[in-house]
LUMZAMI-366783 format. One record per residue (C-alpha): residue number from 1; y, x, z. Coordinates in pm, 1 decimal. Each point is the difference from the previous one (the first is absolute). Example, Ala and Ser with C-alpha at 12.3 -4.5 7.8 and 13.67 -1.06 7.14 Angstrom:
<atoms>
[atom 1; [-450.0; 1230.0; 780.0]]
[atom 2; [344.0; 137.0; -66.0]]
</atoms>
This chain:
<atoms>
[atom 1; [7886.6; 7837.3; 12872.3]]
[atom 2; [33.7; 349.6; -144.7]]
[atom 3; [184.8; 21.4; -330.9]]
[atom 4; [20.4; 262.6; -270.9]]
[atom 5; [357.8; 68.6; -108.1]]
[atom 6; [70.2; 176.9; -330.2]]
[atom 7; [347.0; 139.0; -71.4]]
[atom 8; [152.6; 143.9; -313.8]]
[atom 9; [176.5; 333.1; 49.6]]
[atom 10; [292.9; 40.5; -240.5]]
[atom 11; [277.2; -247.1; 68.4]]
[atom 12; [-198.1; -175.7; 273.0]]
[atom 13; [-118.0; 238.7; 270.8]]
[atom 14; [215.3; 289.0; -124.3]]
[atom 15; [351.7; -61.2; -128.9]]
[atom 16; [127.0; 147.0; -325.4]]
[atom 17; [133.1; 303.4; 185.4]]
[atom 18; [-352.1; 77.9; 131.9]]
[atom 19; [81.8; -113.0; 354.0]]
[atom 20; [-223.7; -211.9; 220.8]]
[atom 21; [217.2; -253.1; 184.8]]
[atom 22; [-44.3; -16.7; 376.8]]
[atom 23; [-68.0; -372.8; -36.2]]
[atom 24; [-301.6; 78.7; -221.9]]
[atom 25; [-132.5; 253.0; 251.7]]
[atom 26; [31.9; -251.1; 282.2]]
[atom 27; [-160.9; -281.9; -199.1]]
[atom 28; [-302.6; 214.7; -86.5]]
[atom 29; [-39.7; 118.0; 358.1]]
[atom 30; [26.9; -357.6; 127.3]]
[atom 31; [-257.2; -126.7; -251.4]]
[atom 32; [-245.0; 274.3; 99.4]]
[atom 33; [61.5; -64.1; 370.7]]
[atom 34; [-98.3; -362.1; -66.3]]
[atom 35; [-330.6; 113.9; -150.8]]
[atom 36; [85.8; -22.9; -369.1]]
[atom 37; [-79.2; 272.0; -254.5]]
[atom 38; [282.5; 127.6; -221.7]]
[atom 39; [-57.1; 162.8; -338.8]]
[atom 40; [225.2; 115.0; -281.7]]
[atom 41; [-71.6; -103.0; -357.3]]
[atom 42; [171.7; 227.1; -250.4]]
[atom 43; [-32.6; 178.0; -330.2]]
[atom 44; [67.9; 326.1; 183.7]]
[atom 45; [-278.6; 237.5; 98.8]]
[atom 46; [-43.7; 103.2; 362.5]]
[atom 47; [157.3; 338.5; -82.2]]
[atom 48; [315.8; -179.0; -121.9]]
[atom 49; [42.0; -199.1; 321.1]]
[atom 50; [259.0; 106.8; 256.2]]
[atom 51; [-172.0; 146.5; 310.2]]
[atom 52; [222.4; -226.1; 212.3]]
[atom 53; [-188.4; -303.1; -131.7]]
[atom 54; [-321.9; 122.5; 158.6]]
[atom 55; [179.4; 82.1; 325.8]]
[atom 56; [91.5; -368.6; 33.4]]
[atom 57; [-368.2; -80.8; 34.6]]
[atom 58; [-126.8; -146.0; -325.8]]
[atom 59; [-368.5; -87.1; -14.2]]
[atom 60; [-50.4; 103.6; -362.2]]
[atom 61; [112.7; -43.1; -356.4]]
[atom 62; [-87.7; -125.0; -343.9]]
[atom 63; [169.5; 234.5; -240.1]]
[atom 64; [-5.8; 249.6; -280.1]]
[atom 65; [4.4; -267.1; -270.9]]
[atom 66; [-272.7; -192.5; 179.2]]
[atom 67; [247.8; -251.2; 135.6]]
</atoms>
């Protein structure tokens, strides 16, 4: 069964030094390889997101105070 996974950005997906842990990258890639969709849910706008987040392979976002 396909699942939708929503992740917070600050302090969850990205540490407080603005780094994306390798373990987070691998977990997202594994979830997507298993057919799940991964989204970020944040108060940030798309323009405020690190480009590296999109390179991981996110499926979309809820953001810009719409979270």
